[in-house]
C-alpha positions in Angstrom: 49.5 -32.3 25.3 47.7 -29.0 24.4 48.6 -25.5 25.5 47.1 -22.3 24.9 49.7 -19.4 24.6 49.6 -15.8 23.9 52.5 -13.9 22.5 52.7 -10.1 22.0 48.7 -10.2 21.6 48.8 -13.5 19.2 47.3 -16.6 20.7 48.9 -19.4 19.8 48.5 -23.5 20.1 51.3 -26.0 21.4 51.4 -29.5 20.6 53.7 -31.3 23.0 55.6 -34.4 23.2 56.8 -35.2 26.5 59.3 -37.8 27.3 59.2 -38.8 31.1 61.8 -41.3 31.8 64.8 -39.4 30.1 63.1 -35.9 30.5 63.1 -35.0 27.2 60.2 -32.4 25.8 59.4 -31.2 22.2 57.0 -28.5 21.2 55.5 -27.4 17.9 53.4 -24.6 17.3 50.2 -25.5 15.5 49.7 -22.9 12.8 47.1 -20.9 12.5 46.7 -20.9 9.0 44.0 -23.3 7.2 45.2 -26.9 8.1 45.2 -29.5 6.0 42.5 -32.2 6.9 41.7 -36.0 6.0 41.9 -36.3 2.2 44.7 -33.5 1.9 47.3 -35.2 4.0 49.6 -36.7 1.6 52.5 -38.5 4.2 52.0 -42.3 4.3 53.0 -41.9 8.1 51.1 -40.0 10.5 51.7 -39.5 14.5 48.2 -39.6 15.8 46.5 -37.6 18.6 43.0 -39.3 19.4 40.1 -37.0 20.2 40.3 -37.3 24.1 44.3 -36.2 23.9 45.4 -39.7 24.0 48.5 -40.6 21.8 47.6 -43.4 19.7 51.2 -43.6 18.4 52.7 -43.7 14.6 50.2 -44.7 12.6 49.8 -45.1 8.2 47.4 -42.6 7.1 44.7 -45.2 6.1 44.5 -46.7 9.5 44.0 -43.1 11.0 41.8 -41.7 8.8 40.0 -44.9 9.5 39.6 -44.3 12.8 38.5 -41.1 12.1 35.6 -41.5 10.1 34.6 -44.5 12.7 34.2 -41.8 15.2 32.1 -39.4 12.6 35.3 -36.5 13.2 38.0 -35.3 11.0 41.6 -36.1 10.9 43.9 -33.0 11.2 47.5 -32.3 10.8 48.6 -29.6 13.4 52.2 -30.0 13.2 53.2 -30.5 9.7 57.4 -29.6 10.7 57.5 -32.6 13.4 58.8 -35.6 12.4 56.5 -37.8 11.2 53.7 -34.6 11.4 51.2 -35.0 14.3 47.5 -35.3 13.1 44.5 -35.1 15.5 41.3 -36.6 15.5 39.0 -33.9 16.0 35.9 -31.8 15.1 37.1 -29.4 12.7 34.8 -27.1 12.5 34.3 -27.3 16.1 37.9 -26.1 16.4 37.9 -23.6 14.0 34.6 -21.9 15.7 36.5 -21.7 19.3 40.0 -20.5 17.6 37.7 -17.5 16.2 36.7 -16.6 19.5 40.3 -17.4 20.8 41.4 -14.9 18.2 38.7 -12.0 18.8 39.4 -12.2 22.7 43.1 -11.6 22.3 42.4 -8.7 19.4 39.6 -7.2 22.1 42.5 -6.9 24.6 45.5 -5.9 22.6 45.7 -2.1 23.4 47.1 -0.3 20.0 49.4 3.0 21.1 49.0 5.6 18.0 51.8 8.5 17.6 50.3 11.8 17.6 52.2 14.7 16.8 52.2 18.3 17.7 53.6 21.0 16.1 54.8 24.6 16.6 56.9 27.6 15.2 60.1 28.6 17.1 57.6 31.9 17.9 54.7 30.2 19.4 52.6 32.8 21.8 51.7 31.8 25.4 48.0 31.2 24.4 48.8 29.1 21.2 51.2 27.0 23.5 48.5 26.1 26.0 46.2 24.9 23.4 48.8 22.7 21.7 49.7 21.1 25.5 46.0 20.4 26.2 45.7 18.5 22.9 49.5 16.8 23.7 47.3 15.9 27.1 44.5 14.5 25.9 46.5 12.3 23.7 48.4 11.0 26.7 45.1 10.6 28.6 44.0 8.3 26.0 47.2 6.3 26.0 48.5 7.9 22.6 52.4 8.6 22.5 53.0 12.2 21.5 55.5 13.8 18.7 56.1 17.6 19.8 58.0 19.4 17.1 59.0 23.0 16.5 59.7 24.0 12.9 62.3 26.5 11.8 61.9 28.5 9.1 64.9 30.6 7.3 67.2 31.9 9.4 65.5 30.5 12.4 68.0 27.2 11.6 71.0 29.1 13.3 69.0 29.6 16.4 68.1 25.8 16.8 68.7 26.2 20.5 65.8 28.5 21.6 63.9 25.1 20.2 65.1 23.4 22.6 63.8 26.0 25.7 60.7 25.8 23.6 60.4 22.3 23.9 61.6 22.2 27.4 58.9 24.8 28.4 56.2 22.2 26.6 57.6 19.3 28.4 56.9 20.9 31.8 53.7 21.8 30.9 53.1 17.9 30.2 54.9 17.1 33.1 51.7 15.3 35.2 50.4 13.8 32.2 53.5 12.4 30.4 57.7 11.6 30.4 59.8 12.3 27.5 60.2 8.9 26.0 62.7 10.3 23.4 65.0 14.0 24.0 64.9 16.3 21.6 66.7 15.6 18.6 66.8 17.8 15.0 65.4 16.4 12.0 65.7 18.7 8.8 64.1 21.7 9.9 62.5 20.4 12.7 63.5 19.8 16.5 61.3 17.1 17.9 60.8 15.1 21.0 58.6 12.0 22.0 56.2 12.2 25.3 54.6 8.9 26.4 52.0 8.3 28.8 52.8 8.5 33.0 52.0 4.9 34.1 49.8 5.1 36.8 50.6 4.4 40.0 
């Protein structure tokens, strides 16, 4: 039996062996790498799946390959980690084409989240703060996370608590579009926090 699953945006094919009587089953991930086909297969004995999905059982490579040739199809090793390895009789060119389509569809549906950074000075004025907030809001509306940093210069390192005031003010101005994912933390001469996009209700 074959299953198609998506894990973290990647598409995998699974070959599953079910034993109904004793209620045990095993699944093997079918490799997305180039598979060994036809004469490239070196094992003397392999478990064979027919082109219609039927089980042909454990056969010699020579017998299985002859069956594939008679059907004008390929013998493809789909689960090399199984014992014995599992091979299927199939149209390998068609299989690769369909696999490529699935991979492209998975990538198209996968959302990449970037982390944008907004930097400010401790003594940022009101207008500059609004400009920085507007930039952060655009990033959040696009679905990206924002790292907001206050950079301390010289003696300003003695007043890092004032940086928390600036960040708190920034957070309030962005509250309609984002929520704090990581609270402020001092990193070298910068105090930083992370804001994530607000989930739509």
